[in-house]
VMD Tcl script that builds the backbone (N, CA, C; Angstrom):
set m [mol new atoms 294]
animate dup $m
set s [atomselect $m all]
$s set {name element resname resid chain x y z} {
  {N N MET 1 A -39.436 -5.169 10.295}
  {CA C MET 1 A -38.413 -4.621 11.169}
  {C C MET 1 A -37.080 -5.361 10.987}
  {N N LEU 2 A -37.141 -6.683 10.919}
  {CA C LEU 2 A -35.933 -7.480 10.753}
  {C C LEU 2 A -35.268 -7.181 9.407}
  {N N LYS 3 A -36.081 -6.971 8.387}
  {CA C LYS 3 A -35.555 -6.655 7.060}
  {C C LYS 3 A -34.833 -5.305 7.073}
  {N N THR 4 A -35.359 -4.345 7.793}
  {CA C THR 4 A -34.730 -3.024 7.897}
  {C C THR 4 A -33.384 -3.119 8.614}
  {N N ILE 5 A -33.344 -3.893 9.688}
  {CA C ILE 5 A -32.090 -4.070 10.436}
  {C C ILE 5 A -31.055 -4.758 9.554}
  {N N ARG 6 A -31.472 -5.762 8.801}
  {CA C ARG 6 A -30.562 -6.467 7.894}
  {C C ARG 6 A -30.014 -5.507 6.840}
  {N N ASN 7 A -30.867 -4.639 6.314}
  {CA C ASN 7 A -30.412 -3.652 5.327}
  {C C ASN 7 A -29.388 -2.701 5.920}
  {N N TYR 8 A -29.625 -2.250 7.160}
  {CA C TYR 8 A -28.665 -1.364 7.819}
  {C C TYR 8 A -27.326 -2.064 8.037}
  {N N ILE 9 A -27.389 -3.332 8.402}
  {CA C ILE 9 A -26.153 -4.095 8.606}
  {C C ILE 9 A -25.397 -4.238 7.285}
  {N N LEU 10 A -26.103 -4.528 6.211}
  {CA C LEU 10 A -25.455 -4.658 4.898}
  {C C LEU 10 A -24.846 -3.332 4.444}
  {N N ILE 11 A -25.551 -2.238 4.678}
  {CA C ILE 11 A -25.016 -0.916 4.328}
  {C C ILE 11 A -23.760 -0.621 5.157}
  {N N ALA 12 A -23.793 -0.942 6.446}
  {CA C ALA 12 A -22.630 -0.715 7.310}
  {C C ALA 12 A -21.435 -1.559 6.854}
  {N N LEU 13 A -21.688 -2.814 6.485}
  {CA C LEU 13 A -20.593 -3.669 6.005}
  {C C LEU 13 A -20.010 -3.148 4.689}
  {N N ALA 14 A -20.861 -2.688 3.791}
  {CA C ALA 14 A -20.382 -2.132 2.523}
  {C C ALA 14 A -19.574 -0.863 2.769}
  {N N ALA 15 A -20.044 -0.019 3.679}
  {CA C ALA 15 A -19.322 1.217 3.998}
  {C C ALA 15 A -17.957 0.903 4.602}
  {N N TYR 16 A -17.913 -0.082 5.503}
  {CA C TYR 16 A -16.627 -0.455 6.097}
  {C C TYR 16 A -15.693 -1.044 5.040}
  {N N GLY 17 A -16.232 -1.850 4.142}
  {CA C GLY 17 A -15.411 -2.419 3.066}
  {C C GLY 17 A -14.796 -1.337 2.202}
  {N N LEU 18 A -15.585 -0.335 1.858}
  {CA C LEU 18 A -15.075 0.779 1.063}
  {C C LEU 18 A -14.021 1.559 1.841}
  {N N TYR 19 A -14.273 1.797 3.115}
  {CA C TYR 19 A -13.304 2.498 3.953}
  {C C TYR 19 A -11.994 1.717 4.021}
  {N N PHE 20 A -12.082 0.393 4.176}
  {CA C PHE 20 A -10.882 -0.442 4.267}
  {C C PHE 20 A -10.068 -0.355 2.985}
  {N N ILE 21 A -10.733 -0.368 1.843}
  {CA C ILE 21 A -10.041 -0.282 0.559}
  {C C ILE 21 A -9.350 1.066 0.398}
  {N N VAL 22 A -10.018 2.132 0.796}
  {CA C VAL 22 A -9.455 3.477 0.650}
  {C C VAL 22 A -8.325 3.714 1.654}
  {N N ASP 23 A -8.302 2.957 2.749}
  {CA C ASP 23 A -7.341 3.166 3.822}
  {C C ASP 23 A -6.078 2.308 3.702}
  {N N HIS 24 A -5.987 1.441 2.688}
  {CA C HIS 24 A -4.836 0.542 2.565}
  {C C HIS 24 A -4.318 0.480 1.130}
  {N N HIS 25 A -3.013 0.218 1.020}
  {CA C HIS 25 A -2.399 -0.154 -0.255}
  {C C HIS 25 A -2.412 -1.675 -0.302}
  {N N PHE 26 A -2.828 -2.241 -1.414}
  {CA C PHE 26 A -2.763 -3.683 -1.619}
  {C C PHE 26 A -1.588 -3.930 -2.554}
  {N N ILE 27 A -0.488 -4.440 -2.009}
  {CA C ILE 27 A 0.737 -4.656 -2.765}
  {C C ILE 27 A 0.767 -6.116 -3.220}
  {N N ILE 28 A 0.791 -6.313 -4.525}
  {CA C ILE 28 A 0.795 -7.655 -5.087}
  {C C ILE 28 A 2.242 -8.077 -5.297}
  {N N ASP 29 A 2.588 -9.242 -4.761}
  {CA C ASP 29 A 3.963 -9.731 -4.752}
  {C C ASP 29 A 4.423 -10.152 -6.144}
  {N N VAL 30 A 5.705 -10.414 -6.235}
  {CA C VAL 30 A 6.373 -10.737 -7.493}
  {C C VAL 30 A 5.707 -11.914 -8.204}
  {N N ASP 31 A 5.371 -12.961 -7.484}
  {CA C ASP 31 A 4.770 -14.126 -8.135}
  {C C ASP 31 A 3.270 -13.958 -8.363}
  {N N GLY 32 A 2.686 -12.892 -7.862}
  {CA C GLY 32 A 1.271 -12.612 -8.092}
  {C C GLY 32 A 0.328 -13.374 -7.193}
  {N N LYS 33 A 0.865 -14.155 -6.281}
  {CA C LYS 33 A 0.016 -14.961 -5.413}
  {C C LYS 33 A -0.193 -14.334 -4.039}
  {N N ASP 34 A 0.754 -13.555 -3.583}
  {CA C ASP 34 A 0.663 -12.954 -2.251}
  {C C ASP 34 A 0.281 -11.492 -2.354}
  {N N VAL 35 A -0.538 -11.054 -1.409}
  {CA C VAL 35 A -0.943 -9.656 -1.338}
  {C C VAL 35 A -0.588 -9.154 0.058}
  {N N TYR 36 A 0.079 -8.015 0.107}
  {CA C TYR 36 A 0.471 -7.407 1.370}
  {C C TYR 36 A -0.281 -6.099 1.538}
  {N N LEU 37 A -0.607 -5.765 2.773}
  {CA C LEU 37 A -1.328 -4.533 3.066}
  {C C LEU 37 A -0.398 -3.521 3.704}
  {N N LEU 38 A -0.482 -2.294 3.221}
  {CA C LEU 38 A 0.200 -1.164 3.853}
  {C C LEU 38 A -0.857 -0.141 4.203}
  {N N LYS 39 A -0.849 0.343 5.420}
  {CA C LYS 39 A -1.797 1.369 5.832}
  {C C LYS 39 A -1.399 2.685 5.190}
  {N N LYS 40 A -2.380 3.369 4.599}
  {CA C LYS 40 A -2.116 4.662 3.968}
  {C C LYS 40 A -2.055 5.755 5.025}
  {N N SER 41 A -1.291 6.785 4.734}
  {CA C SER 41 A -1.194 7.911 5.658}
  {C C SER 41 A -2.383 8.853 5.514}
  {N N GLU 42 A -3.086 8.758 4.398}
  {CA C GLU 42 A -4.303 9.555 4.189}
  {C C GLU 42 A -5.257 8.762 3.292}
  {N N LEU 43 A -6.524 9.063 3.398}
  {CA C LEU 43 A -7.532 8.330 2.625}
  {C C LEU 43 A -7.552 8.821 1.181}
  {N N THR 44 A -7.065 7.973 0.280}
  {CA C THR 44 A -7.088 8.281 -1.146}
  {C C THR 44 A -7.259 6.979 -1.920}
  {N N LEU 45 A -7.479 7.105 -3.201}
  {CA C LEU 45 A -7.521 5.920 -4.053}
  {C C LEU 45 A -6.214 5.736 -4.826}
  {N N SER 46 A -5.252 6.627 -4.634}
  {CA C SER 46 A -3.998 6.521 -5.377}
  {C C SER 46 A -3.173 5.334 -4.876}
  {N N TYR 47 A -2.708 4.544 -5.827}
  {CA C TYR 47 A -1.881 3.371 -5.565}
  {C C TYR 47 A -2.553 2.393 -4.594}
  {N N THR 48 A -3.868 2.265 -4.692}
  {CA C THR 48 A -4.582 1.317 -3.838}
  {C C THR 48 A -4.172 -0.103 -4.191}
  {N N PHE 49 A -4.116 -0.421 -5.471}
  {CA C PHE 49 A -3.656 -1.733 -5.927}
  {C C PHE 49 A -2.367 -1.512 -6.705}
  {N N PHE 50 A -1.289 -2.131 -6.246}
  {CA C PHE 50 A 0.022 -1.885 -6.844}
  {C C PHE 50 A 0.765 -3.200 -6.994}
  {N N ASN 51 A 1.162 -3.503 -8.215}
  {CA C ASN 51 A 1.887 -4.729 -8.526}
  {C C ASN 51 A 3.379 -4.414 -8.604}
  {N N ILE 52 A 4.190 -5.112 -7.824}
  {CA C ILE 52 A 5.633 -4.847 -7.838}
  {C C ILE 52 A 6.371 -5.763 -8.798}
  {N N LYS 53 A 5.640 -6.596 -9.524}
  {CA C LYS 53 A 6.271 -7.503 -10.486}
  {C C LYS 53 A 6.831 -6.699 -11.659}
  {N N ASP 54 A 8.026 -7.045 -12.093}
  {CA C ASP 54 A 8.695 -6.431 -13.244}
  {C C ASP 54 A 8.923 -4.934 -13.076}
  {N N ARG 55 A 9.045 -4.471 -11.860}
  {CA C ARG 55 A 9.359 -3.056 -11.613}
  {C C ARG 55 A 10.715 -2.969 -10.938}
  {N N LYS 56 A 11.439 -1.954 -11.314}
  {CA C LYS 56 A 12.726 -1.725 -10.672}
  {C C LYS 56 A 12.472 -1.163 -9.271}
  {N N ILE 57 A 13.344 -1.537 -8.361}
  {CA C ILE 57 A 13.215 -1.091 -6.973}
  {C C ILE 57 A 13.219 0.430 -6.901}
  {N N GLU 58 A 14.077 1.046 -7.696}
  {CA C GLU 58 A 14.172 2.504 -7.674}
  {C C GLU 58 A 12.867 3.160 -8.120}
  {N N SER 59 A 12.196 2.568 -9.114}
  {CA C SER 59 A 10.937 3.151 -9.573}
  {C C SER 59 A 9.819 2.969 -8.540}
  {N N ILE 60 A 9.894 1.909 -7.764}
  {CA C ILE 60 A 8.911 1.711 -6.691}
  {C C ILE 60 A 9.148 2.730 -5.586}
  {N N MET 61 A 10.399 2.876 -5.188}
  {CA C MET 61 A 10.735 3.795 -4.089}
  {C C MET 61 A 10.549 5.260 -4.476}
  {N N LYS 62 A 10.487 5.541 -5.767}
  {CA C LYS 62 A 10.329 6.918 -6.229}
  {C C LYS 62 A 8.915 7.454 -5.960}
  {N N ILE 63 A 7.958 6.578 -5.762}
  {CA C ILE 63 A 6.565 6.988 -5.543}
  {C C ILE 63 A 6.412 7.465 -4.101}
  {N N ASP 64 A 6.150 8.760 -3.957}
  {CA C ASP 64 A 6.096 9.383 -2.634}
  {C C ASP 64 A 5.084 8.717 -1.704}
  {N N ASP 65 A 3.876 8.463 -2.195}
  {CA C ASP 65 A 2.835 7.887 -1.343}
  {C C ASP 65 A 3.253 6.529 -0.793}
  {N N LEU 66 A 3.806 5.692 -1.630}
  {CA C LEU 66 A 4.223 4.357 -1.183}
  {C C LEU 66 A 5.424 4.433 -0.246}
  {N N ARG 67 A 6.372 5.288 -0.589}
  {CA C ARG 67 A 7.570 5.423 0.247}
  {C C ARG 67 A 7.188 5.928 1.633}
  {N N ARG 68 A 6.309 6.916 1.683}
  {CA C ARG 68 A 5.872 7.501 2.950}
  {C C ARG 68 A 5.120 6.464 3.806}
  {N N ASP 69 A 4.435 5.547 3.144}
  {CA C ASP 69 A 3.621 4.569 3.871}
  {C C ASP 69 A 4.349 3.269 4.185}
  {N N GLY 70 A 5.619 3.149 3.808}
  {CA C GLY 70 A 6.433 2.034 4.269}
  {C C GLY 70 A 6.716 0.924 3.276}
  {N N ILE 71 A 6.680 1.234 1.984}
  {CA C ILE 71 A 6.982 0.191 0.992}
  {C C ILE 71 A 8.426 -0.294 1.131}
  {N N GLY 72 A 9.318 0.573 1.577}
  {CA C GLY 72 A 10.718 0.184 1.749}
  {C C GLY 72 A 10.871 -0.934 2.766}
  {N N ASP 73 A 10.149 -0.841 3.873}
  {CA C ASP 73 A 10.210 -1.888 4.889}
  {C C ASP 73 A 9.686 -3.217 4.336}
  {N N LEU 74 A 8.638 -3.141 3.520}
  {CA C LEU 74 A 8.103 -4.357 2.907}
  {C C LEU 74 A 9.117 -4.976 1.949}
  {N N LEU 75 A 9.791 -4.150 1.158}
  {CA C LEU 75 A 10.795 -4.657 0.223}
  {C C LEU 75 A 11.959 -5.310 0.965}
  {N N VAL 76 A 12.325 -4.755 2.118}
  {CA C VAL 76 A 13.372 -5.363 2.946}
  {C C VAL 76 A 12.878 -6.700 3.492}
  {N N GLU 77 A 11.629 -6.726 3.956}
  {CA C GLU 77 A 11.049 -7.956 4.490}
  {C C GLU 77 A 10.986 -9.055 3.428}
  {N N LEU 78 A 10.702 -8.671 2.182}
  {CA C LEU 78 A 10.650 -9.633 1.082}
  {C C LEU 78 A 12.032 -9.970 0.536}
  {N N GLU 79 A 13.073 -9.376 1.129}
  {CA C GLU 79 A 14.475 -9.581 0.756}
  {C C GLU 79 A 14.753 -9.176 -0.685}
  {N N MET 80 A 14.073 -8.132 -1.137}
  {CA C MET 80 A 14.329 -7.593 -2.472}
  {C C MET 80 A 15.442 -6.557 -2.413}
  {N N ILE 81 A 15.597 -5.908 -1.249}
  {CA C ILE 81 A 16.685 -4.963 -1.017}
  {C C ILE 81 A 17.154 -5.123 0.425}
  {N N THR 82 A 18.306 -4.528 0.713}
  {CA C THR 82 A 18.805 -4.549 2.085}
  {C C THR 82 A 18.343 -3.281 2.792}
  {N N GLU 83 A 18.495 -3.272 4.094}
  {CA C GLU 83 A 18.132 -2.098 4.895}
  {C C GLU 83 A 18.968 -0.886 4.473}
  {N N GLU 84 A 20.236 -1.121 4.162}
  {CA C GLU 84 A 21.127 -0.037 3.738}
  {C C GLU 84 A 20.668 0.566 2.406}
  {N N GLU 85 A 20.293 -0.298 1.460}
  {CA C GLU 85 A 19.805 0.193 0.168}
  {C C GLU 85 A 18.512 0.986 0.339}
  {N N LYS 86 A 17.648 0.487 1.215}
  {CA C LYS 86 A 16.385 1.187 1.485}
  {C C LYS 86 A 16.658 2.589 2.023}
  {N N ASN 87 A 17.570 2.687 2.986}
  {CA C ASN 87 A 17.891 3.988 3.576}
  {C C ASN 87 A 18.473 4.950 2.544}
  {N N LYS 88 A 19.331 4.434 1.661}
  {CA C LYS 88 A 19.914 5.285 0.614}
  {C C LYS 88 A 18.833 5.800 -0.341}
  {N N LEU 89 A 17.947 4.907 -0.770}
  {CA C LEU 89 A 16.894 5.316 -1.701}
  {C C LEU 89 A 15.913 6.289 -1.042}
  {N N GLU 90 A 15.560 6.042 0.213}
  {CA C GLU 90 A 14.663 6.962 0.915}
  {C C GLU 90 A 15.299 8.326 1.054}
  {N N ALA 91 A 16.580 8.370 1.402}
  {CA C ALA 91 A 17.267 9.650 1.548}
  {C C ALA 91 A 17.340 10.372 0.196}
  {N N LYS 92 A 17.617 9.627 -0.866}
  {CA C LYS 92 A 17.717 10.211 -2.192}
  {C C LYS 92 A 16.396 10.849 -2.621}
  {N N PHE 93 A 15.301 10.115 -2.499}
  {CA C PHE 93 A 14.020 10.628 -2.982}
  {C C PHE 93 A 13.398 11.630 -2.023}
  {N N ASP 94 A 13.687 11.508 -0.736}
  {CA C ASP 94 A 13.203 12.531 0.214}
  {C C ASP 94 A 13.894 13.859 -0.046}
  {N N ALA 95 A 15.187 13.814 -0.417}
  {CA C ALA 95 A 15.917 15.035 -0.731}
  {C C ALA 95 A 15.375 15.679 -2.012}
  {N N GLU 96 A 15.005 14.855 -2.993}
  {CA C GLU 96 A 14.449 15.383 -4.251}
  {C C GLU 96 A 13.076 15.984 -4.025}
  {N N GLU 97 A 12.338 15.457 -3.056}
  {CA C GLU 97 A 10.986 15.914 -2.779}
  {C C GLU 97 A 10.992 17.347 -2.250}
  {N N GLU 98 A 12.016 17.688 -1.480}
  {CA C GLU 98 A 12.074 19.018 -0.845}
  {C C GLU 98 A 12.482 20.057 -1.804}
}
mol reanalyze $m
mol bondsrecalc $m
mol representation Tube
mol addrep $m
């Protein structure tokens, strides 16, 4: 009985781990040492692990899924862009999306 309960607990932990991975973007910082989490707006595997090292800000902001989920706010927090630049890029790519 104890073995069965342990198996159920392990299955539940594995299921939650998979759900957590599918529900978040893992953004790897410029130096490769820090990882930031962004909650996804929908459960997908797209851009689950994303490295921002050696990428232009415009190419990062061009990705709809990341932009929609708040990558711009993270870039402002990391002082890679200003709030004004973020707003301009969001407006530019949101207009192209429509």
